[in-house]
C-alpha positions in Angstrom: 183.7 208.5 161.3 183.7 204.7 161.4 180.6 202.8 160.3 180.0 200.2 162.9 177.1 198.4 161.2 177.8 194.8 160.4 176.0 194.8 157.1 178.3 194.3 154.1 177.9 196.8 151.2 176.6 195.3 147.9 177.0 196.4 144.3 173.8 198.5 144.5 175.4 200.6 147.3 178.9 200.8 145.8 178.2 201.6 142.1 176.7 205.1 142.8 180.0 206.1 144.4 181.8 205.8 141.1 182.9 209.1 139.7 184.9 207.8 136.8 186.2 204.6 135.4 188.0 203.1 132.4 187.4 199.5 131.2 188.5 197.3 128.3 186.9 194.1 127.1 186.9 191.8 124.1 184.0 189.3 124.4 180.2 189.4 124.4 180.2 187.8 127.8 182.4 190.6 129.1 180.2 193.2 127.4 177.1 191.9 129.3 178.9 191.9 132.7 180.2 195.4 132.2 176.8 196.6 131.0 175.2 195.2 134.2 177.9 196.9 136.3 177.6 200.3 134.6 173.8 200.3 134.7 174.0 200.2 138.5 175.7 203.7 138.4 172.6 205.0 136.5 169.4 206.4 138.0 167.2 203.7 136.2 169.4 200.6 136.0 166.7 198.5 134.3 166.5 200.9 131.3 170.2 201.7 131.3 171.3 198.1 131.0 169.3 197.6 127.8 170.9 200.7 126.1 174.4 200.0 127.4 174.3 196.4 126.4 173.2 197.3 122.9 176.1 199.8 122.5 178.7 197.4 123.9 177.6 194.4 121.9 177.5 196.5 118.7 181.1 197.6 119.4 182.2 194.0 119.4 180.1 192.5 116.6 179.9 195.3 114.1 182.9 197.4 115.2 185.8 195.1 116.0 184.6 192.0 114.2 183.1 193.8 111.2 179.9 191.6 111.1 177.5 193.4 108.7 173.7 193.5 109.3 173.2 191.0 106.4 175.9 188.6 107.8 174.3 188.7 111.3 170.9 188.0 109.8 172.2 184.9 107.9 174.2 183.7 110.9 171.2 184.0 113.3 169.0 182.2 110.8 171.5 179.4 110.6 172.1 179.4 114.4 175.8 180.1 113.8 176.0 183.6 115.1 177.9 182.9 118.4 180.2 180.4 116.7 181.1 183.0 114.2 181.8 185.6 116.9 184.1 183.1 118.7 185.8 182.2 115.4 186.5 185.8 114.5 187.7 186.7 118.0 190.5 184.0 117.5 191.6 185.3 114.1 195.0 187.1 114.0 193.5 190.4 112.8 191.1 190.5 115.8 192.9 188.7 118.6 194.4 191.9 120.1 191.4 194.1 119.5 189.4 195.4 122.4 186.6 197.9 123.2 187.4 200.7 125.6 184.7 202.2 127.8 185.1 205.4 129.9 182.5 206.4 132.4 182.4 209.9 133.9 179.7 211.0 136.4 179.1 214.6 137.3 176.4 216.2 139.3 174.3 216.7 136.2 175.0 213.7 133.9 176.6 210.4 133.3 178.7 210.0 130.2 179.7 206.6 128.9 182.2 206.8 126.0 182.6 203.6 124.0 185.4 203.2 121.4 186.0 200.1 119.3 188.9 199.5 117.0 186.8 198.9 113.9 186.4 200.8 110.7 183.3 202.7 111.9 180.0 203.1 110.1 177.6 205.6 108.7 176.1 206.7 112.1 174.2 209.6 110.6 171.5 207.3 109.2 170.6 206.2 112.7 170.0 209.7 114.0 166.3 209.7 113.1 163.9 208.5 115.8 161.9 206.8 113.0 163.0 203.2 112.6 164.1 201.8 109.3 162.4 198.8 107.9 163.9 196.4 110.6 160.9 196.3 113.0 160.3 192.6 112.4 164.0 191.6 112.3 165.7 189.9 115.1 168.3 192.7 115.2 169.0 196.2 113.8 167.1 198.2 116.3 169.8 198.6 119.0 170.8 202.2 118.4 167.2 203.3 118.2 166.3 201.4 121.4 169.3 202.7 123.2 168.6 206.3 122.2 164.9 206.2 123.0 164.9 204.1 126.2 168.2 204.6 128.0 169.9 207.8 127.0 169.1 211.5 126.5 171.7 211.7 123.7 174.1 209.6 121.7 177.0 211.6 120.3 179.1 209.9 117.6 182.6 211.0 116.7 184.6 210.7 113.6 184.2 207.6 111.5 181.6 206.1 113.9 183.8 203.9 116.0 183.3 206.2 119.1 180.0 207.0 120.8 179.3 208.9 124.0 176.0 207.9 125.7 174.6 210.6 127.9 172.2 210.1 130.8 170.9 213.2 132.6 170.8 213.2 136.4 168.4 216.1 136.4 164.7 215.5 136.9 
């Protein structure tokens, strides 16, 4: 059947049609754009975008670029955080790195698997819903926020450079 309406479809109408997709990105700007797009596939895009953004940004900053919590604190305090990210992205050891994202949508859930090319981290310490002592910090709460606001579960694999974010499509 041919749709004869003259109205052009927009991203809000197209995104829910996605069943699976695979994406690669390197930069924070790309992470933000991809998070916005992927959130449109989710039942509550406003909550989903916060969690997806946190996970994608972490994959670039802490995963691929190896910026520690302490380094990020100092860089933000000195207002050099974005400059340092750009600098590291241009280094030979990082120039070919990317983050890979795989989205799978079934009748019951959306799975967003994010894999960076970094060394991983001790993800077990972030499994508690009780925040560590970073409540007043400008960062360090991303995983907790993502887990509590956007996803039913976060499943880390191996050394911590791969996480699957699960959003239930059930009531």
